[in-house]
C-alpha positions in Angstrom: 85.5 110.7 106.2 84.8 107.2 104.9 81.1 108.1 104.2 82.1 111.1 102.1 84.6 109.0 100.1 81.9 106.4 99.5 79.4 109.0 98.5 82.0 110.2 95.9 81.9 106.7 94.3 78.1 107.0 93.8 78.2 110.3 91.9 81.1 109.1 89.7 79.1 106.0 88.7 76.1 107.9 87.3 78.3 109.5 84.7 79.5 106.2 83.1 77.9 103.9 80.6 75.7 101.0 81.9 76.9 97.4 82.2 74.9 94.9 80.2 74.0 91.5 81.7 76.6 89.6 79.6 79.4 91.8 81.0 78.6 91.1 84.7 80.8 88.0 84.9 83.9 90.1 84.0 82.9 92.6 86.7 82.6 89.8 89.3 86.0 88.5 88.3 87.5 92.0 88.7 85.9 92.2 92.2 87.5 88.9 93.1 90.8 89.8 91.7 90.8 93.1 93.6 90.0 91.3 96.8 92.9 88.9 96.2 95.3 91.7 95.5 94.4 93.4 98.8 94.8 90.2 100.9 91.1 89.6 101.4 89.1 86.4 101.4 85.8 86.5 99.5 83.3 84.7 101.7 80.4 85.1 99.3 79.2 87.0 96.2 75.5 87.2 95.8 74.4 88.8 92.5 70.9 90.2 92.2 68.5 91.4 89.5 68.5 94.8 87.9 66.0 97.1 89.6 65.1 100.8 89.7 67.3 102.7 92.2 67.0 106.4 92.6 65.6 106.9 89.1 68.1 104.6 87.3 68.3 100.8 86.8 71.1 99.0 88.6 72.3 95.5 89.2 72.7 94.6 92.9 75.8 92.7 94.1 76.4 91.7 97.7 79.9 90.8 98.8 81.1 89.4 102.1 84.9 89.9 102.5 87.3 89.2 105.4 90.8 90.4 106.0 93.0 93.0 107.6 92.0 96.6 108.0 94.5 97.8 105.5 93.2 95.3 102.9 89.6 96.4 103.5 90.5 100.1 103.1 92.6 99.3 100.0 89.7 97.3 98.5 87.3 100.3 99.0 89.9 102.7 97.5 90.4 100.3 94.5 86.7 100.1 93.5 86.7 103.3 91.4 89.8 102.0 89.6 87.8 99.1 88.1 86.4 101.6 85.6 82.8 100.4 86.1 79.7 102.4 86.9 79.2 101.2 90.5 78.4 102.7 93.8 78.2 101.6 97.4 74.6 101.2 98.5 75.4 99.9 102.0 78.3 98.4 104.0 78.9 97.0 107.4 82.3 96.5 109.1 82.7 94.1 112.0 85.8 92.9 113.8 86.6 89.2 113.5 88.0 87.1 116.3 88.8 88.1 119.9 91.4 90.7 119.1 89.7 92.2 116.1 92.8 92.2 114.0 90.7 91.2 111.0 87.5 92.8 109.7 84.4 91.4 108.0 83.1 93.7 105.3 79.5 93.2 104.2 79.3 95.3 101.0 76.3 96.0 98.8 77.2 97.5 95.4 74.9 98.8 92.7 76.1 98.6 89.1 74.4 100.8 86.5 72.3 98.7 84.2 70.9 99.4 80.7 
C-alpha cells in the first residue's frame, strides 16, 4: 500500500511547474517545517544537482529523518500538500533503538527542475 501511495506522488509531480534554483531554499525550509510539525528530527539534508531523470530534469534531495512511526507516516502523507513538483525516488525505513519505537527514514526526493 505504501508503494502505491508513493507512486501516486510521482505522477502528480510531473503535472506541475518546475522549481528554479533560487526557489529551492524555500522548499528545503518547507521540508524542515513539515518534519517539525510531525515530530521528526532532521538528521541531514543533502541537496544535489539537477540531472535528467526519466526524460525530465530534476533536483535531487536526500533527507535523513528520525521519529515515531506516526510521524514518519504523517510526513510522507504531507509531502503532496507542499504544493511542489516532487516525487519519492527511493526510501528506506529502519527501526532505531532496541525496541524499535522510533524509525529512521532515509528519503531521496526529486524536484522537477527547469
